[in-house]
Structure formats: structure tokens, C-alpha cells
N, C-alpha and C positions, 0 to 999 in steps of 0.2 A: 796637226798632230799625229805624228806615227803610231804606229800600231806594230805587234810583233803576236805573231798569230801562233796557241797551242793548246792543244785536246783537254790538255790538265787541268780540271779542278781541285781543290783539296780538299779532303774530306775529312767528316770530325773526326778525333779522336778522343778515349777516354782523357782528362784531365787532372792531373794531381789537385787535394783538396788544399788550398792556401789559406784555409781559414775563411767560411764564406759568413756573412755577415747575419748577426741575430737581430732578432724581430723589434727589439728597441733599440736598439742601436746602429749610430748616423754610419751607411753604406759610403764608401773610400769613391763607388763610380755609380749614378743611376743611369739605364738605358730605357729611352723614352719610345714605344713601339705604338704608332699611332694606325688605327689597321681599318677598313671598312672592307667587305665581304671578299676576303685574302685567306679562305678555304684554302685554295688549292695550293698554298705554297710554304703557309704559315707554319704549318708545324714542323717544318723542315726547317726556318729561319730561324724560331724557340729552341730547337735543340742545338743548334749552331751557337747561337746566343749561348741556351746554358753550359754547355760544354766546353766553354772557354778558360784555358790555362791561369789566367786570372781570375779571381773568383769573389771577389768583396765589393761585390757590387750590385743593387735589385733593381730587378725590369718591370718596368710601369706601362703597362699595357691600355690605350684608350681605345676603346672599341666604341668608331662612331655608327651606332645603330645599325649593326648587320642585319642582314636577313638568311644568312648564308650559315655554315655550322663554325663562325669566327667564332661564336662566344661557345659552344661546347669545347671547340681545340683550348682555349684560353683558362677556361675553367680548370680542364685539364691538367692541364702546365699547371697553374697557381694550389692544385692539389697535392702535386707533387715534391713542387720546389717551391719550401716558405719565400723563395726569394722573387718570387714572379706577385707582383701586385696588378689586378684586373680593376680597369671600369669600365663601363657602359654608359655609354651618353646615353641618355633619356630618347634625345634629335638628331640627324646628322648636324652635324654644327661647322662640316665642312673641313679640307685639308688644310688650312693656313690654324682654326681652328682648334682641329686633332693637334696638333702638331705643338702651340702651345699648352695644350691643355696637359699633356705628359712631361710637359719641365718644369709649368705650374705645383704638380704633385711629386718633383725630384727631391730628395733630401740629400744629394750624395757633395761630396767638393768637384767632384769634373761628373761630365753629362755627356751620351751620346744618343743621337736623334736614330735607331735604326727601322728598313724597309721589311716590309712583311716579305718581301721574295725575294730578297738577296742573301746572297751565301760569306761566309765569317770564318777567315782562318781562324783556329784553335787558338794560334797566341796572337790576334789583332788586337783585342785588349790589350794586354800586358806589354805588347811594344810600345803601342802608344802611350800608355798612362808610363813605360820607362822614360820614354823621350821626352817627355813633360818635367820630368823629375829630374831627368839630366840637363832642361834647360831653361831655368825656371822665371826667363820675359817672354818664354813662349806662351800664345793662349793657347792657341790649339795644337792637334798632332794630328796628321793623318798617313796613309800610306800611300802607296799608285791604286789606281782603280785596270781592272779587266770588266769586261761584261761578256756576256753568256748570251747566245744566241741561242736561245732556247729551242728555235727552229731548224737549226744545224746543228747541234752542239757543238758547236765552236765556241774557243773563250780568246778572245783579243785582249793582250796587251797594252795597256794602255800610256803613252808618256804623259811628264808630269810638265806640263807646261809652265805653269806660274810660277812668279820671281817673290813668292809670299813667305823666301824667308829671310830678305831682304832685311838691313836692318833698317833702312830709312821709311818711315810711313808712305811717304810721297813716292818709292820705287814700287813698294807692293801693292798701293792704291791706281797705278798710274797700270801696272800689270794687271790687275784684277777687269781694266776697265777694257780692256782692249784684247786679253787673249780666255778662252775658253778651256773647259776641263777642270780637272781635281775635285770635285764631289766634295771637298771640304766641310759642306751644310755638314756630314754624315761622320764627321769627325769626331773625335772627343776634346772636348771642350771646356775653362775652367768654368764653373758656373756664376762666381761672381763677374765673369766678365761679360757673360749670356745677359746677365740680368743687366747691366749697365747700355745693354743697344737693343734697339726695337725690337717688339719680337717680329713671329712669323707675320706677313703683311698677303695680304691677296689681289694684288696692281702687278702687272705684268712683270716679268720675269727680279717679283723680290725676295726672292731666293737669293738672286747675286747683291743684293744692297745687302741685304741682311751679312752677306761672308767677305763683303769690300768692309762693313763695318766694325767689324771683327777684327780684320784685319788691319783698321785703323787706330786702333787700342792697342796691338801689338804684334810681331811677325808668328808665322806657324812652322810647325818643325814635322819634317816627312820623315816617316821612318821608307827607304828605298825597296820596295819591297811590293808585290803585291797579295794582298794579302785580304782585298775587299773584293767580292765579284758582285758587281749589275747585271741581275737580271736582265733582257729583253724578250717581251714576251705578249701576245694578242692581249690579254688581260690587262694589265699596267694600266694606271690610274693616268697617264700622260698619251695612252693612244686614244684615241677619238673625239678629242676637244682640237676641231678644224681651224676655230679661229680664236680672236685672241678675247671677246665676251665667252667662251667656252672652258677656255681657259681659265679665266679670272673668276668665273661663277663656282668650279668646282673647287676650290678655293674658300669663296665664301659666295652663297646661294645671294645676297643684298645685289652680288655686283651684274647679277642678269636687268636688272630692272634699268633701260636704254637711257630714261631721263635724266637718275639721279646719277647714273655711272656712265656717262658714253663715251664711247673708246677713246677720244682724244684724251680725256680721264684718267682712264685706265693705263695708256701710255704717256701722259704729263708726271703723273707720281712716280712714276720707274726713276726718269732722271731728280727730280724733287729727293727721291731716299737721297740719292748721295749727295744733295747738298743737306740735308737732317745728319748726315753721318758726319759729312767733313766738321759741322758746326759745332755738335755735341762731342766729339774727339774728344781726349786727353792730352793735345798740340800744343807745341808753339803757336804763334800767330805765322812764322815765316813757313813752316811746315804747311799750316796752312792754308795760305797760300800758292803753293806749289800745291798743293792737289786740287785747288780751286780752277788753277792753270791744267793741270790736264781732263777735270772734267770739260773746261770748254771746248778745249782741243777735243775730246771724244764725241762732244756733241756735233762742233761744226765736223767732223768726219766725218758721223753718221748722217750728217744732211747733204751734204756732199756727194755721198755714193748711194743715199736713196733718190737723191734728183736726178743721177746720173742713170740710174737702174731703168727710171721713170720713164728715158729716153733710149734704153737697150742700151746705154755705153757702158758701165762700171760691173768691175767682175765683182765676185762676189765676196 
């Protein structure tokens, strides 16, 4: 993946009121924001979302039992803006459980996950919703990703490498197997489709199988602009998880049990997630066979590369 470098990060601006949803009516879009101890950047992330030029949304926050000032920040936001719904979990239910919790509470025709430490251009929602309206067969809309390195203040614009816009499901699936990037699980998704796929899971790379399963239900559409900025910093939840078990246990504490969840299981559930996705997808037999073929090729390729790395001969 190539990158372009820039020092500019789009700032918030005052948005016109396009009709805020009333508490007793269903909003067009639900934003789900799972958070745990996010006080450092949460207030800014919330403001970026609430300042969107598209305003017909609800913002559902699920607090995973935070012990810092997260609760106060969220309650203050809910008091200022009726679109904010704040729920505090009685205990930490893990990253996977908290991601699923915000979707379970969502009422919108469309849904988007949001992070407590990322940045959002004021027109991100408007352009993604418009892209879905203009592309009825698309199940997800997102834009290009930029990364903000908090330590240097530099923003890196990433190219989008995936063939997720392809008409054939097998072509989309093959690209999602082999290519990295995109952050499409944080795009705007049709809620009816998201309800038909398996929820966020806690095995290794479960987020990749979720996106792949969505792509088997329909193509994606990309807004060709860098409207989403993913912040890289020392306190983010992905840092400090040095092994597979630690990574999975952060999504579900039950994964810490070495007897019930040995590492081989945490790894094996990853490709098995793809098998289940293909099996349940609304595809013709020929298209499913093509997807299974790509999956077998991917498994063989990964096995060969792993074996060669073991003897020091394989490139990354």
C-alpha cells in the first residue's frame, strides 16, 4: 500500500441543520461508538460526529465500565444534544461485545461504527449516505483512510487497495482475502444487511471475516477522498497486545482460558469464519464454488509462506 504525506487534518466546522431526528422517530442513520477509558480524545471525537453536515442520526454510546472521566464526558454530550444516547455496561463485556451492543441498540436504516479516538471530516456522513443512495446495490459506503501519527503530528494518506467495488462476489472476496487496508468495518452499512451476517467475534482477525461476509452480500462503494482519519497513539486499544491470546482476550475475556481456547482454536476459527460466510451468503452455487476455490488457494499460500519463513526463506 502506498501513501501520500500531508500535515493537514480537516477541522470541524459549523454544520447547517438538515433536520435533526426527534426522539420519537426513527433516524436515518445510527452511529455506534463503543468506548472504554477514552477520556483523552473522546470529547473531540464526539464533537466531530455531532458537527456533521448530515444530521439525521442518533449517536449510541456504550461505555464498557470505564474508570476514567468517560462517563462524565458522555453524559455531558447527551445533555447538550438529544441525538446522543448513552448506555453504561455494568461490567466490561470486551471489545466484541461492546461493538455488538451499540448495534443492538441502533434504530437507523443505516449504521456506522465510530471510534473514540478518530477524526471525521464534517462531510463524511453526508457523502457516504449519498453514495449509498446513488448505488442501491451497494451494502456499504466508506472513504479513503488517512493515519494521524500522534507522536509526530504527521498525517499519511493511504491508497485504497481492495476490489470491493467489483460486480462479482468472488472477485470481491478474493481481494479481501489477499489485500490489506480499507477500514471498511467503520464505513456506513445498511443495517438490514449487517443483521444478516454474523456479529463481531473474538477470534484472531475476526474483523476481516466480518468485512468479507458483508462483501459477499453486496459490493461496496468508495468516496474518493480522505475524510476519515485514524489516529495512531500509545494509548489505543490495539497497542500492548503482544500475542494472539492477549489480542483475542481483549475482545472477549473468555478467550484467556488456555484450556477451552487454545491458540490453535483462536487461529482455526479465522478461516472457518470465511467458510461460514460463504455458506450463508445469498449466492448461486457457481459463485460459492469460486469463493471456496479462492479460500483454498489463500490457505495453501499462507501455509507455504509460513513454512518458508520457518526456514528463513520467505519474503513477507
